[in-house]
PQR file of N, CA, C, O and H, with PARSE charges and radii, in Angstrom:
ATOM      1  N   MET A   1       0.830  -1.182   0.000 -0.4000 1.5000
ATOM      2  CA  MET A   1       0.000   0.000   0.000 -0.0000 2.0000
ATOM      3  C   MET A   1       0.866   1.233   0.000  0.5500 1.7000
ATOM      4  O   MET A   1       1.859   1.303   0.724 -0.5500 1.4000
ATOM      5  N   GLY A   2       0.503   2.186  -0.792 -0.4000 1.5000
ATOM      6  CA  GLY A   2       1.247   3.418  -0.812 -0.0000 2.0000
ATOM      7  C   GLY A   2       0.579   4.482   0.023  0.5500 1.7000
ATOM      8  O   GLY A   2      -0.590   4.354   0.386 -0.5500 1.4000
ATOM      9  H   GLY A   2      -0.304   2.129  -1.380  0.4000 1.0000
ATOM     10  N   GLY A   3       1.315   5.529   0.328 -0.4000 1.5000
ATOM     11  CA  GLY A   3       0.764   6.641   1.075 -0.0000 2.0000
ATOM     12  C   GLY A   3      -0.026   7.547   0.153  0.5500 1.7000
ATOM     13  O   GLY A   3      -0.181   7.259  -1.033 -0.5500 1.4000
ATOM     14  H   GLY A   3       2.265   5.633   0.033  0.4000 1.0000
ATOM     15  N   GLY A   4      -0.507   8.605   0.686 -0.4000 1.5000
ATOM     16  CA  GLY A   4      -1.240   9.519  -0.147 -0.0000 2.0000
ATOM     17  C   GLY A   4      -1.854  10.623   0.679  0.5500 1.7000
ATOM     18  O   GLY A   4      -1.794  10.617   1.909 -0.5500 1.4000
ATOM     19  H   GLY A   4      -0.381   8.838   1.650  0.4000 1.0000
ATOM     20  N   GLU A   5      -2.433  11.548  -0.008 -0.4000 1.5000
ATOM     21  CA  GLU A   5      -3.059  12.681   0.638 -0.0000 2.0000
ATOM     22  C   GLU A   5      -4.565  12.584   0.507  0.5500 1.7000
ATOM     23  O   GLU A   5      -5.202  13.530   0.045 -0.5500 1.4000
ATOM     24  H   GLU A   5      -2.481  11.552  -1.007  0.4000 1.0000
ATOM     25  N   SER A   6      -5.140  11.481   0.896 -0.4000 1.5000
ATOM     26  CA  SER A   6      -6.587  11.316   0.840 -0.0000 2.0000
ATOM     27  C   SER A   6      -7.214  11.957   2.065  0.5500 1.7000
ATOM     28  O   SER A   6      -6.832  11.639   3.191 -0.5500 1.4000
ATOM     29  H   SER A   6      -4.623  10.712   1.271  0.4000 1.0000
ATOM     30  N   PRO A   7      -8.166  12.850   1.866 -0.5600 1.5000
ATOM     31  CA  PRO A   7      -8.784  13.520   3.002  0.2800 2.0000
ATOM     32  C   PRO A   7      -9.766  12.614   3.730  0.5500 1.7000
ATOM     33  O   PRO A   7     -10.318  11.682   3.144 -0.5500 1.4000
ATOM     34  N   GLN A   8      -9.977  12.891   4.999 -0.4000 1.5000
ATOM     35  CA  GLN A   8     -11.022  12.199   5.739 -0.0000 2.0000
ATOM     36  C   GLN A   8     -12.300  13.007   5.537  0.5500 1.7000
ATOM     37  O   GLN A   8     -12.314  14.221   5.739 -0.5500 1.4000
ATOM     38  H   GLN A   8      -9.529  13.647   5.475  0.4000 1.0000
ATOM     39  N   HIS A   9     -13.361  12.330   5.141 -0.4000 1.5000
ATOM     40  CA  HIS A   9     -14.623  13.001   4.855 -0.0000 2.0000
ATOM     41  C   HIS A   9     -15.519  12.996   6.082  0.5500 1.7000
ATOM     42  O   HIS A   9     -15.491  12.058   6.878 -0.5500 1.4000
ATOM     43  H   HIS A   9     -13.349  11.344   4.978  0.4000 1.0000
ATOM     44  N   ALA A  10     -16.302  14.036   6.228 -0.4000 1.5000
ATOM     45  CA  ALA A  10     -17.303  14.087   7.289 -0.0000 2.0000
ATOM     46  C   ALA A  10     -18.400  13.073   6.973  0.5500 1.7000
ATOM     47  O   ALA A  10     -18.715  12.839   5.806 -0.5500 1.4000
ATOM     48  H   ALA A  10     -16.325  14.798   5.582  0.4000 1.0000
ATOM     49  N   ILE A  11     -18.972  12.480   7.999 -0.4000 1.5000
ATOM     50  CA  ILE A  11     -20.007  11.460   7.795 -0.0000 2.0000
ATOM     51  C   ILE A  11     -21.146  12.004   6.943  0.5500 1.7000
ATOM     52  O   ILE A  11     -21.653  11.303   6.067 -0.5500 1.4000
ATOM     53  H   ILE A  11     -18.715  12.670   8.947  0.4000 1.0000
ATOM     54  N   GLU A  12     -21.547  13.233   7.190 -0.4000 1.5000
ATOM     55  CA  GLU A  12     -22.673  13.799   6.438 -0.0000 2.0000
ATOM     56  C   GLU A  12     -22.361  14.002   4.954  0.5500 1.7000
ATOM     57  O   GLU A  12     -23.275  14.219   4.159 -0.5500 1.4000
ATOM     58  H   GLU A  12     -21.135  13.802   7.902  0.4000 1.0000
ATOM     59  N   ASP A  13     -21.086  13.933   4.573 -0.4000 1.5000
ATOM     60  CA  ASP A  13     -20.705  14.068   3.168 -0.0000 2.0000
ATOM     61  C   ASP A  13     -20.639  12.732   2.431  0.5500 1.7000
ATOM     62  O   ASP A  13     -20.450  12.707   1.215 -0.5500 1.4000
ATOM     63  H   ASP A  13     -20.344  13.757   5.220  0.4000 1.0000
ATOM     64  N   LEU A  14     -20.791  11.628   3.150 -0.4000 1.5000
ATOM     65  CA  LEU A  14     -20.718  10.306   2.521 -0.0000 2.0000
ATOM     66  C   LEU A  14     -22.028   9.959   1.830  0.5500 1.7000
ATOM     67  O   LEU A  14     -23.087  10.435   2.241 -0.5500 1.4000
ATOM     68  H   LEU A  14     -20.945  11.648   4.138  0.4000 1.0000
ATOM     69  N   PRO A  15     -21.974   9.135   0.783 -0.5600 1.5000
ATOM     70  CA  PRO A  15     -23.200   8.679   0.135  0.2800 2.0000
ATOM     71  C   PRO A  15     -24.045   7.863   1.119  0.5500 1.7000
ATOM     72  O   PRO A  15     -23.500   7.112   1.928 -0.5500 1.4000
ATOM     73  N   ALA A  16     -25.344   8.006   1.054 -0.4000 1.5000
ATOM     74  CA  ALA A  16     -26.259   7.343   1.991 -0.0000 2.0000
ATOM     75  C   ALA A  16     -26.036   5.836   2.049  0.5500 1.7000
ATOM     76  O   ALA A  16     -26.145   5.241   3.121 -0.5500 1.4000
ATOM     77  H   ALA A  16     -25.786   8.616   0.397  0.4000 1.0000
ATOM     78  N   GLU A  17     -25.728   5.213   0.925 -0.4000 1.5000
ATOM     79  CA  GLU A  17     -25.580   3.751   0.895 -0.0000 2.0000
ATOM     80  C   GLU A  17     -24.338   3.262   1.639  0.5500 1.7000
ATOM     81  O   GLU A  17     -24.206   2.061   1.875 -0.5500 1.4000
ATOM     82  H   GLU A  17     -25.640   5.696   0.054  0.4000 1.0000
ATOM     83  N   THR A  18     -23.431   4.153   2.011 -0.4000 1.5000
ATOM     84  CA  THR A  18     -22.235   3.735   2.750 -0.0000 2.0000
ATOM     85  C   THR A  18     -22.430   3.761   4.263  0.5500 1.7000
ATOM     86  O   THR A  18     -21.649   3.156   4.998 -0.5500 1.4000
ATOM     87  H   THR A  18     -23.538   5.128   1.819  0.4000 1.0000
ATOM     88  N   ILE A  19     -23.454   4.450   4.730 -0.4000 1.5000
ATOM     89  CA  ILE A  19     -23.657   4.628   6.170 -0.0000 2.0000
ATOM     90  C   ILE A  19     -23.843   3.294   6.883  0.5500 1.7000
ATOM     91  O   ILE A  19     -23.392   3.142   8.018 -0.5500 1.4000
ATOM     92  H   ILE A  19     -24.089   4.941   4.134  0.4000 1.0000
ATOM     93  N   VAL A  20     -24.485   2.343   6.257 -0.4000 1.5000
ATOM     94  CA  VAL A  20     -24.718   1.033   6.889 -0.0000 2.0000
ATOM     95  C   VAL A  20     -23.407   0.376   7.321  0.5500 1.7000
ATOM     96  O   VAL A  20     -23.392  -0.391   8.284 -0.5500 1.4000
ATOM     97  H   VAL A  20     -24.852   2.467   5.335  0.4000 1.0000
ATOM     98  N   PHE A  21     -22.315   0.664   6.627 -0.4000 1.5000
ATOM     99  CA  PHE A  21     -21.017   0.077   6.963 -0.0000 2.0000
ATOM    100  C   PHE A  21     -20.365   0.737   8.170  0.5500 1.7000
ATOM    101  O   PHE A  21     -19.354   0.243   8.670 -0.5500 1.4000
ATOM    102  H   PHE A  21     -22.327   1.287   5.845  0.4000 1.0000
ATOM    103  N   LEU A  22     -20.922   1.836   8.644 -0.4000 1.5000
ATOM    104  CA  LEU A  22     -20.382   2.548   9.798 -0.0000 2.0000
ATOM    105  C   LEU A  22     -21.171   2.269  11.074  0.5500 1.7000
ATOM    106  O   LEU A  22     -20.789   2.726  12.152 -0.5500 1.4000
ATOM    107  H   LEU A  22     -21.743   2.238   8.238  0.4000 1.0000
ATOM    108  N   LEU A  23     -22.251   1.535  10.961 -0.4000 1.5000
ATOM    109  CA  LEU A  23     -23.099   1.248  12.114 -0.0000 2.0000
ATOM    110  C   LEU A  23     -22.526   0.112  12.949  0.5500 1.7000
ATOM    111  O   LEU A  23     -21.728  -0.689  12.463 -0.5500 1.4000
ATOM    112  H   LEU A  23     -22.561   1.163  10.086  0.4000 1.0000
ATOM    113  N   GLY A  24     -22.940   0.050  14.207 -0.4000 1.5000
ATOM    114  CA  GLY A  24     -22.536  -1.041  15.092 -0.0000 2.0000
ATOM    115  C   GLY A  24     -23.079  -2.373  14.594  0.5500 1.7000
ATOM    116  O   GLY A  24     -23.934  -2.427  13.710 -0.5500 1.4000
ATOM    117  H   GLY A  24     -23.589   0.700  14.603  0.4000 1.0000
ATOM    118  N   SER A  25     -22.568  -3.426  15.175 -0.4000 1.5000
ATOM    119  CA  SER A  25     -22.944  -4.780  14.779 -0.0000 2.0000
ATOM    120  C   SER A  25     -23.128  -5.639  16.018  0.5500 1.7000
ATOM    121  O   SER A  25     -22.472  -5.415  17.035 -0.5500 1.4000
ATOM    122  H   SER A  25     -21.874  -3.382  15.894  0.4000 1.0000
ATOM    123  N   ARG A  26     -24.003  -6.605  15.938 -0.4000 1.5000
ATOM    124  CA  ARG A  26     -24.173  -7.528  17.067 -0.0000 2.0000
ATOM    125  C   ARG A  26     -22.941  -8.429  17.229  0.5500 1.7000
ATOM    126  O   ARG A  26     -22.806  -9.111  18.245 -0.5500 1.4000
ATOM    127  H   ARG A  26     -24.536  -6.787  15.111  0.4000 1.0000
ATOM    128  N   TYR A  27     -22.060  -8.436  16.256 -0.4000 1.5000
ATOM    129  CA  TYR A  27     -20.848  -9.253  16.310 -0.0000 2.0000
ATOM    130  C   TYR A  27     -19.672  -8.526  16.955  0.5500 1.7000
ATOM    131  O   TYR A  27     -18.609  -9.115  17.149 -0.5500 1.4000
ATOM    132  H   TYR A  27     -22.170  -7.881  15.431  0.4000 1.0000
ATOM    133  N   CYS A  28     -19.852  -7.271  17.280 -0.4000 1.5000
ATOM    134  CA  CYS A  28     -18.752  -6.470  17.820 -0.0000 2.0000
ATOM    135  C   CYS A  28     -19.295  -5.515  18.882  0.5500 1.7000
ATOM    136  O   CYS A  28     -20.261  -4.793  18.636 -0.5500 1.4000
ATOM    137  H   CYS A  28     -20.716  -6.792  17.122  0.4000 1.0000
ATOM    138  N   GLU A  29     -18.684  -5.513  20.044 -0.4000 1.5000
ATOM    139  CA  GLU A  29     -19.087  -4.601  21.109 -0.0000 2.0000
ATOM    140  C   GLU A  29     -18.445  -3.241  20.833  0.5500 1.7000
ATOM    141  O   GLU A  29     -17.354  -2.938  21.316 -0.5500 1.4000
ATOM    142  H   GLU A  29     -17.900  -6.099  20.244  0.4000 1.0000
ATOM    143  N   THR A  30     -19.155  -2.429  20.040 -0.4000 1.5000
ATOM    144  CA  THR A  30     -18.574  -1.183  19.556 -0.0000 2.0000
ATOM    145  C   THR A  30     -18.228  -0.210  20.681  0.5500 1.7000
ATOM    146  O   THR A  30     -17.281   0.564  20.547 -0.5500 1.4000
ATOM    147  H   THR A  30     -20.042  -2.675  19.648  0.4000 1.0000
ATOM    148  N   ASP A  31     -18.973  -0.231  21.783 -0.4000 1.5000
ATOM    149  CA  ASP A  31     -18.650   0.681  22.876 -0.0000 2.0000
ATOM    150  C   ASP A  31     -17.286   0.336  23.481  0.5500 1.7000
ATOM    151  O   ASP A  31     -16.517   1.234  23.820 -0.5500 1.4000
ATOM    152  H   ASP A  31     -19.743  -0.860  21.892  0.4000 1.0000
ATOM    153  N   ARG A  32     -16.988  -0.937  23.615 -0.4000 1.5000
ATOM    154  CA  ARG A  32     -15.678  -1.356  24.134 -0.0000 2.0000
ATOM    155  C   ARG A  32     -14.587  -1.164  23.088  0.5500 1.7000
ATOM    156  O   ARG A  32     -13.483  -0.731  23.418 -0.5500 1.4000
ATOM    157  H   ARG A  32     -17.613  -1.667  23.339  0.4000 1.0000
ATOM    158  N   LEU A  33     -14.882  -1.477  21.847 -0.4000 1.5000
ATOM    159  CA  LEU A  33     -13.900  -1.342  20.780 -0.0000 2.0000
ATOM    160  C   LEU A  33     -13.506   0.115  20.566  0.5500 1.7000
ATOM    161  O   LEU A  33     -12.347   0.402  20.266 -0.5500 1.4000
ATOM    162  H   LEU A  33     -15.779  -1.828  21.579  0.4000 1.0000
ATOM    163  N   SER A  34     -14.448   1.032  20.715 -0.4000 1.5000
ATOM    164  CA  SER A  34     -14.146   2.451  20.533 -0.0000 2.0000
ATOM    165  C   SER A  34     -13.098   2.920  21.529  0.5500 1.7000
ATOM    166  O   SER A  34     -12.186   3.660  21.160 -0.5500 1.4000
ATOM    167  H   SER A  34     -15.389   0.799  20.959  0.4000 1.0000
ATOM    168  N   ASP A  35     -13.212   2.503  22.784 -0.4000 1.5000
ATOM    169  CA  ASP A  35     -12.220   2.886  23.796 -0.0000 2.0000
ATOM    170  C   ASP A  35     -10.842   2.314  23.459  0.5500 1.7000
ATOM    171  O   ASP A  35      -9.829   2.999  23.601 -0.5500 1.4000
ATOM    172  H   ASP A  35     -13.953   1.901  23.084  0.4000 1.0000
ATOM    173  N   ILE A  36     -10.810   1.069  23.018 -0.4000 1.5000
ATOM    174  CA  ILE A  36      -9.543   0.434  22.646 -0.0000 2.0000
ATOM    175  C   ILE A  36      -8.935   1.140  21.433  0.5500 1.7000
ATOM    176  O   ILE A  36      -7.733   1.404  21.397 -0.5500 1.4000
ATOM    177  H   ILE A  36     -11.633   0.513  22.903  0.4000 1.0000
ATOM    178  N   ALA A  37      -9.769   1.439  20.448 -0.4000 1.5000
ATOM    179  CA  ALA A  37      -9.282   2.119  19.242 -0.0000 2.0000
ATOM    180  C   ALA A  37      -8.692   3.482  19.579  0.5500 1.7000
ATOM    181  O   ALA A  37      -7.647   3.859  19.048 -0.5500 1.4000
ATOM    182  H   ALA A  37     -10.745   1.224  20.477  0.4000 1.0000
ATOM    183  N   ARG A  38      -9.363   4.225  20.463 -0.4000 1.5000
ATOM    184  CA  ARG A  38      -8.837   5.528  20.867 -0.0000 2.0000
ATOM    185  C   ARG A  38      -7.483   5.390  21.552  0.5500 1.7000
ATOM    186  O   ARG A  38      -6.581   6.197  21.325 -0.5500 1.4000
ATOM    187  H   ARG A  38     -10.212   3.919  20.894  0.4000 1.0000
ATOM    188  N   SER A  39      -7.345   4.364  22.390 -0.4000 1.5000
ATOM    189  CA  SER A  39      -6.071   4.198  23.097 -0.0000 2.0000
ATOM    190  C   SER A  39      -4.951   3.768  22.150  0.5500 1.7000
ATOM    191  O   SER A  39      -3.795   4.140  22.353 -0.5500 1.4000
ATOM    192  H   SER A  39      -8.078   3.709  22.574  0.4000 1.0000
ATOM    193  N   LEU A  40      -5.282   2.991  21.122 -0.4000 1.5000
ATOM    194  CA  LEU A  40      -4.271   2.523  20.172 -0.0000 2.0000
ATOM    195  C   LEU A  40      -3.930   3.552  19.101  0.5500 1.7000
ATOM    196  O   LEU A  40      -2.770   3.687  18.710 -0.5500 1.4000
ATOM    197  H   LEU A  40      -6.221   2.689  20.957  0.4000 1.0000
ATOM    198  N   PHE A  41      -4.932   4.273  18.630 -0.4000 1.5000
ATOM    199  CA  PHE A  41      -4.753   5.098  17.438 -0.0000 2.0000
ATOM    200  C   PHE A  41      -5.102   6.568  17.627  0.5500 1.7000
ATOM    201  O   PHE A  41      -5.045   7.341  16.670 -0.5500 1.4000
ATOM    202  H   PHE A  41      -5.874   4.164  18.948  0.4000 1.0000
ATOM    203  N   GLY A  42      -5.460   6.966  18.840 -0.4000 1.5000
ATOM    204  CA  GLY A  42      -5.923   8.331  19.083 -0.0000 2.0000
ATOM    205  C   GLY A  42      -4.898   9.415  18.851  0.5500 1.7000
ATOM    206  O   GLY A  42      -5.264  10.577  18.674 -0.5500 1.4000
ATOM    207  H   GLY A  42      -5.507   6.338  19.617  0.4000 1.0000
ATOM    208  N   ASN A  43      -3.621   9.065  18.846 -0.4000 1.5000
ATOM    209  CA  ASN A  43      -2.578  10.076  18.656 -0.0000 2.0000
ATOM    210  C   ASN A  43      -2.073  10.151  17.216  0.5500 1.7000
ATOM    211  O   ASN A  43      -1.110  10.866  16.941 -0.5500 1.4000
ATOM    212  H   ASN A  43      -3.324   8.121  18.989  0.4000 1.0000
ATOM    213  N   ILE A  44      -2.697   9.437  16.310 -0.4000 1.5000
ATOM    214  CA  ILE A  44      -2.273   9.421  14.907 -0.0000 2.0000
ATOM    215  C   ILE A  44      -3.145  10.403  14.118  0.5500 1.7000
ATOM    216  O   ILE A  44      -4.363  10.416  14.299 -0.5500 1.4000
ATOM    217  H   ILE A  44      -3.480   8.857  16.533  0.4000 1.0000
ATOM    218  N   PRO A  45      -2.557  11.212  13.262 -0.5600 1.5000
ATOM    219  CA  PRO A  45      -3.357  12.161  12.466  0.2800 2.0000
ATOM    220  C   PRO A  45      -4.448  11.446  11.674  0.5500 1.7000
ATOM    221  O   PRO A  45      -4.255  10.325  11.203 -0.5500 1.4000
ATOM    222  N   GLU A  46      -5.589  12.104  11.535 -0.4000 1.5000
ATOM    223  CA  GLU A  46      -6.722  11.500  10.830 -0.0000 2.0000
ATOM    224  C   GLU A  46      -6.568  11.661   9.321  0.5500 1.7000
ATOM    225  O   GLU A  46      -7.280  12.427   8.672 -0.5500 1.4000
ATOM    226  H   GLU A  46      -5.746  13.015  11.917  0.4000 1.0000
ATOM    227  N   ASP A  47      -5.609  10.908   8.794 -0.4000 1.5000
ATOM    228  CA  ASP A  47      -5.373  10.893   7.358 -0.0000 2.0000
ATOM    229  C   ASP A  47      -4.938   9.474   6.982  0.5500 1.7000
ATOM    230  O   ASP A  47      -5.266   8.517   7.683 -0.5500 1.4000
ATOM    231  H   ASP A  47      -5.030  10.286   9.322  0.4000 1.0000
ATOM    232  N   PHE A  48      -4.212   9.341   5.894 -0.4000 1.5000
ATOM    233  CA  PHE A  48      -3.821   8.004   5.446 -0.0000 2.0000
ATOM    234  C   PHE A  48      -2.975   7.271   6.480  0.5500 1.7000
ATOM    235  O   PHE A  48      -2.998   6.041   6.533 -0.5500 1.4000
ATOM    236  H   PHE A  48      -3.945  10.118   5.324  0.4000 1.0000
ATOM    237  N   ALA A  49      -2.235   7.998   7.294 -0.4000 1.5000
ATOM    238  CA  ALA A  49      -1.412   7.363   8.331 -0.0000 2.0000
ATOM    239  C   ALA A  49      -2.280   6.575   9.308  0.5500 1.7000
ATOM    240  O   ALA A  49      -1.875   5.510   9.775 -0.5500 1.4000
ATOM    241  H   ALA A  49      -2.215   8.997   7.251  0.4000 1.0000
ATOM    242  N   LEU A  50      -3.449   7.080   9.616 -0.4000 1.5000
ATOM    243  CA  LEU A  50      -4.377   6.380  10.515 -0.0000 2.0000
ATOM    244  C   LEU A  50      -4.907   5.107   9.859  0.5500 1.7000
ATOM    245  O   LEU A  50      -4.959   4.051  10.489 -0.5500 1.4000
ATOM    246  H   LEU A  50      -3.777   7.945   9.237  0.4000 1.0000
ATOM    247  N   VAL A  51      -5.292   5.214   8.617 -0.4000 1.5000
ATOM    248  CA  VAL A  51      -5.769   4.037   7.881 -0.0000 2.0000
ATOM    249  C   VAL A  51      -4.686   2.967   7.841  0.5500 1.7000
ATOM    250  O   VAL A  51      -4.956   1.789   8.072 -0.5500 1.4000
ATOM    251  H   VAL A  51      -5.249   6.072   8.105  0.4000 1.0000
ATOM    252  N   GLN A  52      -3.460   3.388   7.547 -0.4000 1.5000
ATOM    253  CA  GLN A  52      -2.352   2.436   7.464 -0.0000 2.0000
ATOM    254  C   GLN A  52      -2.074   1.795   8.815  0.5500 1.7000
ATOM    255  O   GLN A  52      -1.814   0.594   8.882 -0.5500 1.4000
ATOM    256  H   GLN A  52      -3.240   4.345   7.360  0.4000 1.0000
ATOM    257  N   ALA A  53      -2.126   2.574   9.895 -0.4000 1.5000
ATOM    258  CA  ALA A  53      -1.879   2.036  11.232 -0.0000 2.0000
ATOM    259  C   ALA A  53      -2.940   1.001  11.614  0.5500 1.7000
ATOM    260  O   ALA A  53      -2.617  -0.031  12.203 -0.5500 1.4000
ATOM    261  H   ALA A  53      -2.338   3.550   9.840  0.4000 1.0000
ATOM    262  N   ILE A  54      -4.190   1.271  11.284 -0.4000 1.5000
ATOM    263  CA  ILE A  54      -5.269   0.320  11.588 -0.0000 2.0000
ATOM    264  C   ILE A  54      -5.088  -0.943  10.758  0.5500 1.7000
ATOM    265  O   ILE A  54      -5.219  -2.047  11.285 -0.5500 1.4000
ATOM    266  H   ILE A  54      -4.453   2.109  10.806  0.4000 1.0000
ATOM    267  N   CYS A  55      -4.792  -0.802   9.476 -0.4000 1.5000
ATOM    268  CA  CYS A  55      -4.572  -1.981   8.621 -0.0000 2.0000
ATOM    269  C   CYS A  55      -3.400  -2.813   9.135  0.5500 1.7000
ATOM    270  O   CYS A  55      -3.494  -4.039   9.200 -0.5500 1.4000
ATOM    271  H   CYS A  55      -4.686   0.095   9.048  0.4000 1.0000
ATOM    272  N   ASP A  56      -2.305  -2.163   9.498 -0.4000 1.5000
ATOM    273  CA  ASP A  56      -1.143  -2.883  10.019 -0.0000 2.0000
ATOM    274  C   ASP A  56      -1.487  -3.633  11.300  0.5500 1.7000
ATOM    275  O   ASP A  56      -1.064  -4.774  11.483 -0.5500 1.4000
ATOM    276  H   ASP A  56      -2.229  -1.167   9.445  0.4000 1.0000
ATOM    277  N   PHE A  57      -2.244  -3.007  12.179 -0.4000 1.5000
ATOM    278  CA  PHE A  57      -2.642  -3.649  13.430 -0.0000 2.0000
ATOM    279  C   PHE A  57      -3.503  -4.884  13.145  0.5500 1.7000
ATOM    280  O   PHE A  57      -3.256  -5.962  13.686 -0.5500 1.4000
ATOM    281  H   PHE A  57      -2.588  -2.079  12.031  0.4000 1.0000
ATOM    282  N   VAL A  58      -4.495  -4.717  12.305 -0.4000 1.5000
ATOM    283  CA  VAL A  58      -5.400  -5.829  11.983 -0.0000 2.0000
ATOM    284  C   VAL A  58      -4.623  -6.980  11.354  0.5500 1.7000
ATOM    285  O   VAL A  58      -4.805  -8.134  11.742 -0.5500 1.4000
ATOM    286  H   VAL A  58      -4.695  -3.841  11.865  0.4000 1.0000
ATOM    287  N   HIS A  59      -3.769  -6.681  10.400 -0.4000 1.5000
ATOM    288  CA  HIS A  59      -2.992  -7.732   9.731 -0.0000 2.0000
ATOM    289  C   HIS A  59      -2.025  -8.422  10.689  0.5500 1.7000
ATOM    290  O   HIS A  59      -1.708  -9.598  10.511 -0.5500 1.4000
ATOM    291  H   HIS A  59      -3.620  -5.744  10.086  0.4000 1.0000
ATOM    292  N   GLY A  60      -1.561  -7.706  11.692 -0.4000 1.5000
ATOM    293  CA  GLY A  60      -0.625  -8.272  12.645 -0.0000 2.0000
ATOM    294  C   GLY A  60      -1.262  -9.010  13.809  0.5500 1.7000
ATOM    295  O   GLY A  60      -0.581  -9.755  14.514 -0.5500 1.4000
ATOM    296  H   GLY A  60      -1.819  -6.751  11.837  0.4000 1.0000
ATOM    297  N   HIS A  61      -2.573  -8.812  14.024 -0.4000 1.5000
ATOM    298  CA  HIS A  61      -3.203  -9.383  15.207 -0.0000 2.0000
ATOM    299  C   HIS A  61      -4.401 -10.282  14.945  0.5500 1.7000
ATOM    300  O   HIS A  61      -4.826 -11.001  15.849 -0.5500 1.4000
ATOM    301  H   HIS A  61      -3.125  -8.207  13.451  0.4000 1.0000
ATOM    302  N   LEU A  62      -4.953 -10.267  13.754 -0.4000 1.5000
ATOM    303  CA  LEU A  62      -6.152 -11.057  13.475 -0.0000 2.0000
ATOM    304  C   LEU A  62      -5.900 -12.072  12.375  0.5500 1.7000
ATOM    305  O   LEU A  62      -5.182 -11.809  11.411 -0.5500 1.4000
ATOM    306  H   LEU A  62      -4.608  -9.682  13.020  0.4000 1.0000
ATOM    307  N   THR A  63      -6.499 -13.219  12.539 -0.4000 1.5000
ATOM    308  CA  THR A  63      -6.507 -14.227  11.467 -0.0000 2.0000
ATOM    309  C   THR A  63      -7.938 -14.711  11.296  0.5500 1.7000
ATOM    310  O   THR A  63      -8.721 -14.720  12.246 -0.5500 1.4000
ATOM    311  H   THR A  63      -7.082 -13.433  13.323  0.4000 1.0000
ATOM    312  N   PHE A  64      -8.260 -15.099  10.114 -0.4000 1.5000
ATOM    313  CA  PHE A  64      -9.586 -15.608   9.813 -0.0000 2.0000
ATOM    314  C   PHE A  64      -9.451 -17.048   9.374  0.5500 1.7000
ATOM    315  O   PHE A  64      -8.546 -17.406   8.621 -0.5500 1.4000
ATOM    316  H   PHE A  64      -7.624 -15.092   9.342  0.4000 1.0000
ATOM    317  N   GLY A  65     -10.349 -17.848   9.848 -0.4000 1.5000
ATOM    318  CA  GLY A  65     -10.276 -19.255   9.482 -0.0000 2.0000
ATOM    319  C   GLY A  65     -11.628 -19.837   9.163  0.5500 1.7000
ATOM    320  O   GLY A  65     -11.730 -21.019   8.836 -0.5500 1.4000
ATOM    321  H   GLY A  65     -11.084 -17.557  10.460  0.4000 1.0000
TER
END
């Protein structure tokens, strides 16, 4: 993955059909995950660096089987 200058968009600027992907899920305790995410990634600028940090974390800590 390469870097880039992709802006972070405000939720209200996203297409309506994408909002469903931002909602909570019965498969994930979003209230607990939000606190963990803030502690892991809260000091990273909200740009591509944040996306890359989250992707790196997921790839390094999760496996699917």
